[in-house]
N, C-alpha and C positions, 0 to 999 in steps of 0.2 A: 504494499500499499504505499503511495507517494506521501511526501511531507505537505503539509498545509500550514501556510503562514498567515495568521489573522492580524492585520496590521492596523493599529491605532484604535483598539476596542476599549471601552470603558468597563472593566471587569468589575461586576456587581455595582456599576455605577459610578466607579472611582475615575482617577485621572487616565488618560489613554495610555495603553500598553500594547505590546505585540504578544501574540500567543502562538507558539509553534507547536503543531501536532505532528507526531511521528508515528505512524501506524495507528494503534488503538489507544495511545496515551498521549498526554501533554508532555512534551519534552522540555519546554522552558517558557517561562513569563517574565517579560521584562521590556527595556526600551531598546530600539535599534536592532532588534534581532533580524538575523538573515539565514537563509539556508539555500544552498545551491539546488536548483531544479525544483524547488518547492512551489506549489500552487499558491499563489497570493490572493487573499480576500481582503480588499480595502474596506475596513470597517467604518472609517470616517466618523468616529465618535459614537457609534452605536453602542448599545449596552450588551455586554456579554455575560450570560447567566449560565450556571449549571443547568444540564437538561432538566426540564420540568417533570415532576412525577405526580401522576393523578391517582388518588387512592380510591376513587369512585367512578368507574366508568361502566356503561352498559354497552357491550359489543354484539349482544343478541344472538350470536352464534354459539351453539346449534339451535336451530328451530325457528328463528325469526330473521332469516336472511333477507326478507323484504325490506326490513328496517335498517339493518347494518350487518356487516360481516367483520371478522377480525382483520381482513385486508382493509376494507373501507374505513373502518374505525382506527386502525393504526395509521393509515394515511392521513386521516383527520388529526390524529394526535401529533404526527410529524409537522404538519402544517401549523399547529398551534404552539410548537416549541416543545412538545413532550417527547421524552426518550423512554419513558417507562409508564404503563398504565395497569391499574388493578381492575379485572373484569368481574363484574358482579355475577352472582350465581343464579339470577332468575332467568335462565335460559330453558329451552325445551328439548331434551330433558334437563331437569334442573341439575346444576353442578353440585351434587350431593354425594358423589362417588369418585373414587381415584381415577376410574376410566374417563369420566367426563372432564375433570379438570386437567388431566394429562392431554386430552384432545385439544382444548383451548390453548394450553401452554405450547403445544407442538405447532399449532397453526401460527401462533405469534413468532416462534422461531423460524418457521419457513418464509413468512412474508418480510420480516426484516426491517420495517419501518420504525418500530420501537419494541422494547420488551414487553411482554404480556405476562402478568402474574395473576393467575386465576385466584378468585376469592371463593372459598367453599361455603356451601349452605350450612347453617347451624342444625337445621332439622330436616328430615326426609321430606322431599317435595315441597318444602317451604310451609309445611302443614301445622308445624308447631307441636306435633304430638310425640315424636321420637327423635333422639339425636342422630344426626347423619354420621357418615364415617370419618370423623374429625381426625383420628389418628391416621388412617390409612391415606387420607388426602395429604396430610402433613409428610408422611414418609414416601409419598409418590414422587415421581420425577418432577412434578410441578412444585413440590415443597411448599405447600400452602401453609401460610401463617396467620391470615386473616379469614375470619368467617362471619358471614352475615346472611340473614334472611331478607335483605333489603328489598323493598316493595311490600313487605309484610313485617310486622312487629313480632318479636319473641315476647308475647304478652303473658305467657305463663311464667309466674316468677320461679316456680321449681324448675322448669325447663332452663330458664336463664341461669340459675345458680348452677345447675349441673354442667352447662356449656362453660361457664366461667371456670369451674373447678377442672374440667378436662383440659382446656386449652392451657391452663397454668403449668401443667406437666411439661410442656415443650416450648413454653414462652410465647404462646399465641395470643390473639386478641380477638375479642368478640365485638363486631361493629354493628351497633343497635340502630335500627330504623324505629325511632321513638314515635309511636303512634298508638295510643290506647283505642283499640278498634270500636269499643262500644260507645265511646264519645264522639266518634267520627262517622257513624252510619249515616249514609245519605249526604255526607258533607261534600260541598262543591267548592268552597273557597274559604278563605279566612273569616272567622266569626267576628263580626264587629259592626260598625256603622254601614259600610258598603254592603255587606251581605244583607242586612236588615233592609236597606233601601232597594236593593235588587230582588229580594225575595228568594235568595239562593241558600241552600242549607249551609250552615256556618260550621267552620272547623276550628274549634276553641284552642287556644294556646295551651291550656292545662292538658289537653290530650297528649301533647309533646312533653310538657314539663313534669307531669306525674311519673311517666316511664323514666325519664332521666333521673329523677330523684330516687326512684326506686332501684335503678341499676347502679348508681354510684355507691349506694348503700350495700347492695350486694356485692360489689367488687371490693368495697372495704372489708366486708365480712370474710370473703373468700381469700382475699389477698391477691387478686387476679387483675387483669388489664381490661378495661372497657373503652370502647371508641364510640363517640356519638356521631352518627350520620347527619348530614345537612341540617345542622341545628338552625332554628329560624325565629326564635322569639327573645325578647329581652329578658323574660323570666328564665328561660332555659340558660341564658348567660349567667345569671345570678347563681343558679344552682351549681354549674360547673365551676364557677369562681369559688364558691363555698367549699365544694368537694376538693379542689385543688389546695385550698388553704388548709384542709385537714390531711393532706398528704395521700389522698386517694389517687390510684393510678389510672387517671381518666385522660383521654384526649378528645378533642372535638374539631368538627370541620364546618365550614361555611361554603355555600355555593356562590359563584359570581352573581347569579340573578337575584339571590337574597340580599347581596350588598348594594344592589342598584333599583331594583324594581319594587313597586308596591301594589297593593290590592286595588288602588284606584284604577289601574289599567284594565280590571276586570269589567268595568263599566261598558267597555266596547264590546263585551260578550265574544271577544275573539279567543278561541280556544287555544291559541298559541301561548296564552298566559295561564293555562291550567296546569298546575304542577303540584307534586306532592313532595314535602309539605308545601301549602299554598304561599303564595305571595302574601307578606304580612303588611304592617303599617309602617309609616314614615319613622315613628319612634323605635319600631324594631330595627329598621334598617341602620339607624344610627347607632343603636346599641351593639348591633353585630360588627360594625365598622370599628367602633371603640374597642370592642373585645378582641377583635383580631390584631388590632394595633398593640394592645397591652399584653397579648399572649394568652389570654383566657381561652380563646379560640386558637388552636394550634396551626390549623392548615386551611388552605383553600382547595376544595375538590370539586370538580365540575358537575357530578351527577349527570354526565352527558347521557341523555335518554331518548334516542332517536325513534321516530314513529313514521310510517309511510303516510303519504298524502291523505289517504281515505280516513285514517284515524284521527286526523286533526281538522280536515275540512268538513265539518258537520256541526250540528247544534252543540252548544256548551255541555249539556248534561251527558250526551253520548260520547264526547271526546276523550281520548286517552290522556293521562296526565304525563307531563315531562317536556323537556326541551333539550335541544343539543347544546353543547357548550365548549367542546374541545378547542375550536378554531377561534373562539372569541375571548376566552377566559382571561388571557394576559392582558388584553386590551381593556376589559372591564375592570380588572385590578388596578391598571394604570390610572384609569379614571377616577375610581372610587377611593383608592388608597394612596397612590403616589401623587396625583395632582391635587389632592386635598391636604397633603402634608403629613398624612397619618403613618406613612411608611416610606423608607428610602428603598433603592433597589437591593440593597443587602438584606433588607426585611422581607422584600418579596422573595428573594432566593430562599430564605429560611422557611417561609410558609408554603412555598410552591415547588421546593426541591428537597432541601435538607430534612426538614421535619417529616414530610409524608414518606421519604425513604427510610427514615428512623423508625417510624411506627409500623410500616409494612415490611421492614427488614429486606428492602430491595438492594441486593448486593451490586456494588459498582455504580450506584446512582446516588444523587444527593451529596456528591463529593466535592471538595474545594477545586477552584480553578487554579491549580498549581502543578508543578513538575512532578511526573511520576503518577498522576491521578488519570483514571479513565477519561477519554476525550468525549464525554457526553456533554454537549454544549448547545446553546441557544443564543443567536444573535437577533437583537430586537432594534428596530428603527423607532425610537421614542418620539421623533419629531413628526412622524406620519400622522395624518388624519384622513379618514375616508369613510364613506358609507358602506354598511355591511350588506354584501350582496350574496344572498344564499345560493344563487345559481353557480357560484364559483366554489363552493364548498367541496371538499374531498369526501365528506360524510355521504352515505347513501341518502340520508334524510335531510329535510330542509326546515324542520320545525324550530326555527330560531326566533326569539322574542325581539331580536335587534334588526330584522330586515329594514333597510332604508335608514338606519340610525347611524349617525356619525360617531365613530369610537376612535381614540387614539391608538397609536402604536401598531407595528406590523412586524411579524417574525419573518426575517428575510432568510436565515440560514438555521438548519439543525444538523447536528452531528451525533451519530450513535456509534461510539467506539471508534471515532476518527472517520467513519464513513458519512458522507453527506447524504442526508435523506430529503433535505430542502435546500435549494440553491436559488437566490434571488426571488424568493416567494413561490418557486415552483418545485414540485415533487420531482425527485430524481427517478 
């Protein structure tokens, strides 16, 4: 593999430096670097970050290839600057056995646009009745360390306790979709002023907060690790903050769309804004931003949830929940966190690369941009501003809430172990 010289890049937003890649690793970082025969990439002050890691992606394969495949999903990931994604288990068949997680893992290796780490189901068929093959999935070639029934809550406290006890044996983590099902029966959007005015079934904040409160206490009791998926309310922030103050081993994620969008958008009745958990209030959005800035929320995760056109182009009540997010995540974080002064680019690297890699134990990812480290890198043109055009997405689905919206920043290059997967904004 030839050498690559990235010239004049602002590593983690710092002063411009040169970065020399040799094969799969970073050979040197400094000023005035040169290498005979190296391919030169003129960064011109663009921001260089470690390759992004998404702890919450839906790739849909096997079973829903009309929405997404491992190939199209990883191409979307590379377009968004990601070098590793964790694929959720709610496929058909469910990823609740060693065989299915190995299938997803091998598809990721074959396509090569980013590393794919499968997430194993907590319970068989996501049905909440019997623990899945947690140990077998961990011991498989896929080496599963994160388990989740995302899309459904592990609402049985005994089942959740058993899962926490089981994964503790090998240092795994249970990622909980916090939604008390009986409090959200028939719910269509956030419960509040807007739902009352529109006459849509309300999804109360307490449905999320009650499960988080229970699970952090269970994690403390068991001495195990719990991760909270797509945290969305100000109350949830306070519970996680309290749990961390007690030394409970809890981590939490927030999605880009919950950092930017509010339930006021539902007044349009456009199903593109229908998502689980639902878009919340302006107060919640600001609480989430502050919590991400102060470290109460550990990471940004996309919850990339592709759906075919027919599942979204229908009346609100019949529409599927979810939105794609891999290709716009970094732009939304730039707008909501960097341009507001809440985070610098080193902080973005912590929340979108270092921390998710630590939580998911993604080997070779979330590493410093320094000599001897794997060359998993993302180059971002922060000065760029442009309207989001879903027609240009690499994802198979187009259900983005940002169509036509102007967002800052554009990923120009992505390297996976020194191999370019995106060059000048185009997939290789």
